[in-house]
Each structure stands twice: as structure tokens, then as C-alpha cells.
C-alpha positions as CSV (number, residue, x, y, z in Angstrom):
1,X,-25.5,-0.7,13.7
2,X,-24.1,-1.3,10.2
3,X,-21.2,-3.4,9.6
4,X,-18.8,-0.9,8.6
5,X,-19.5,1.3,11.6
6,X,-19.2,-1.6,14.1
7,X,-16.0,-3.4,12.7
8,X,-12.6,-1.8,11.9
9,X,-10.7,-2.7,8.8
10,X,-7.5,-4.2,10.6
11,X,-5.7,-6.0,7.6
12,X,-4.9,-5.1,4.1
13,X,-3.9,-8.2,1.8
14,X,-2.4,-7.7,-1.5
15,X,-3.0,-10.7,-4.0
16,X,0.4,-11.4,-5.4
17,X,2.1,-13.7,-7.8
18,X,5.5,-14.0,-5.7
19,X,5.6,-13.9,-2.1
20,X,9.4,-13.6,-1.7
21,X,9.6,-10.6,-4.3
22,X,6.9,-8.9,-2.1
23,X,8.8,-9.7,1.2
24,X,12.0,-8.3,-0.6
25,X,10.1,-5.1,-1.5
26,X,8.2,-4.6,1.7
27,X,11.1,-5.2,4.1
28,X,13.8,-4.2,2.0
29,X,12.4,-0.8,0.3
30,X,9.8,0.1,2.7
31,X,10.9,-1.2,5.8
32,X,8.1,-3.3,7.0
33,X,8.9,-6.2,9.7
34,X,8.1,-9.5,8.6
35,X,5.7,-10.8,11.3
36,X,4.5,-14.2,9.8
37,X,5.7,-16.5,6.9
38,X,3.5,-19.3,5.6
39,X,3.4,-21.3,2.3
40,X,2.3,-18.5,-0.2
41,X,1.6,-16.0,2.6
42,X,3.5,-13.2,4.4
43,X,2.4,-10.9,6.8
44,X,4.1,-7.5,8.1
45,X,4.1,-5.2,10.9
46,X,4.3,-1.5,10.2
47,X,2.6,1.7,11.8
48,X,-1.0,1.1,11.5
49,X,-2.8,-1.9,10.4
50,X,-1.5,-5.2,9.3
51,X,-0.2,-5.6,5.7
52,X,-0.2,-9.0,4.2
53,X,0.5,-10.7,0.8
54,X,-1.2,-13.8,-0.2
55,X,-0.1,-15.7,-3.5
56,X,-3.5,-15.8,-5.6
57,X,-2.8,-19.2,-6.8
58,X,-2.3,-20.4,-3.2
59,X,-5.5,-18.6,-2.2
60,X,-7.6,-20.1,-5.0
61,X,-6.4,-23.7,-4.3
62,X,-7.1,-23.5,-0.4
63,X,-10.3,-21.7,-0.5
64,X,-12.0,-21.9,-4.0
65,X,-11.9,-18.1,-4.6
66,X,-11.3,-17.6,-8.4
67,X,-7.5,-16.9,-9.0
68,X,-8.5,-14.7,-12.4
69,X,-5.8,-12.4,-12.6
70,X,-6.7,-8.9,-13.7
71,X,-4.6,-7.4,-16.6
72,X,-2.9,-4.1,-15.9
73,X,-1.9,-1.9,-12.8
74,X,-3.8,-0.2,-10.1
75,X,-6.4,-2.8,-8.9
76,X,-6.1,-1.0,-5.6
77,X,-4.5,2.1,-4.0
78,X,-3.0,2.0,-0.5
79,X,-2.7,5.3,1.1
80,X,-0.4,6.8,3.8
81,X,-1.3,10.1,5.2
82,X,1.7,12.0,6.9
83,X,1.6,14.9,9.0
84,X,2.8,17.5,6.5
85,X,3.6,18.1,3.0
86,X,7.2,18.1,4.1
87,X,7.1,14.7,5.4
88,X,5.7,13.7,1.7
89,X,8.9,15.1,0.5
90,X,11.1,13.6,3.0
91,X,9.5,9.9,2.4
92,X,9.9,10.2,-1.4
93,X,13.6,11.2,-1.0
94,X,13.9,8.5,1.3
95,X,12.3,5.6,-0.8
96,X,13.5,6.9,-4.1
97,X,16.9,6.4,-2.6
98,X,16.1,2.9,-2.0
99,X,15.0,2.3,-5.4
100,X,11.1,2.8,-5.0
101,X,9.5,3.5,-8.5
102,X,7.9,6.6,-8.5
103,X,5.6,7.9,-11.2
104,X,6.9,11.4,-10.7
105,X,8.2,14.0,-7.9
106,X,5.5,14.9,-5.3
107,X,3.1,17.7,-6.6
108,X,0.4,19.5,-5.2
109,X,-3.0,18.5,-6.4
110,X,-6.3,20.2,-7.1
111,X,-8.0,18.5,-4.0
112,X,-5.6,20.3,-1.6
113,X,-3.0,17.7,-1.0
114,X,0.5,17.2,-1.8
115,X,1.4,13.6,-2.9
116,X,3.6,11.0,-4.4
117,X,2.8,8.1,-5.8
118,X,4.6,4.6,-6.7
119,X,4.1,1.0,-7.7
120,X,4.4,-2.1,-5.5
121,X,5.9,-5.2,-7.0
122,X,2.4,-6.6,-8.2
123,X,1.2,-2.9,-9.7
124,X,-0.6,-2.0,-6.6
125,X,-0.6,1.7,-6.3
126,X,0.6,3.4,-3.2
127,X,0.1,7.1,-2.5
128,X,1.9,9.0,0.1
129,X,-0.1,12.4,0.9
130,X,-0.6,15.1,3.5
131,X,-3.3,17.7,3.3
132,X,-2.1,21.4,2.4
133,X,-3.4,24.3,4.5
134,X,-7.1,24.4,4.8
135,X,-7.3,20.6,4.9
136,X,-9.3,18.4,2.9
137,X,-11.9,19.5,0.5
138,X,-15.6,18.2,0.4
139,X,-15.9,17.1,4.0
140,X,-19.4,16.4,5.3
């Protein structure tokens, strides 16, 4: 069986510049619970898989992985599917009130979803979305 079919993705780790800044954002604004904290690293509990933040320089110093930093935003998109378009609007209102920087208000898109997009503290892109009536398009 191919690797991706026999091993589930369990964690998403965002490579960051400042772990404390990430903790402030993910705990203070999005409501994650801090599960583990170590030098240059933080791990959070939320509904679903594990989210972690690892300072890219710390990763490089300890593993030999290059610490080259891409310029500009959107090196990854973390998507959260919610049960309905109404929940997209509710989540947007809740997070906007907490100061989360959205790119625009929730919209309906041509791929038959309602979504809202915001940036995390290291320019990682987040998407909150729900399928509109009829569900996703292009399924096999």
C-alpha cells in the first residue's frame, strides 16, 4: 500500500521566526491549548490534528535542515472545513472580534464553497470554508 494511503497526516508544523509570537496568536486569538513547550518549539491541541510551531533557526541548528527563509506570504494554506456556510460567518465574526487579520469578509466562490481567509503571524494562510448546497465540485 502506498505511503500516503497507509499513514495519516497527524501533525502540521509551521516554521516560524518567533515561537512566543505564535503562542500568543494561536492561544490568544484562535483558542488552541498549549500542549508542549520547548526551546524554539510549541505544540497545540485543538479539534483534529496536532498543530506545532518550530523556530526555523532552531530546526536548522539541531537537524541540519537549511534555514532559508522564503520572502512573502502564503507558503502554505491550512484549511478548516466547518459544517455549513453559516458557521463560516460565525467563525469569521468571532475571530475578527479577537483581532484576526482577514483579507475580506466571507464570500461564496466559484468552486461552490463559502470561505474566509486570514493570515497567521508568519504569513501562513488560513482558510475557513464550508461547501454550499450541492457539495464540492470535481470529485472523482
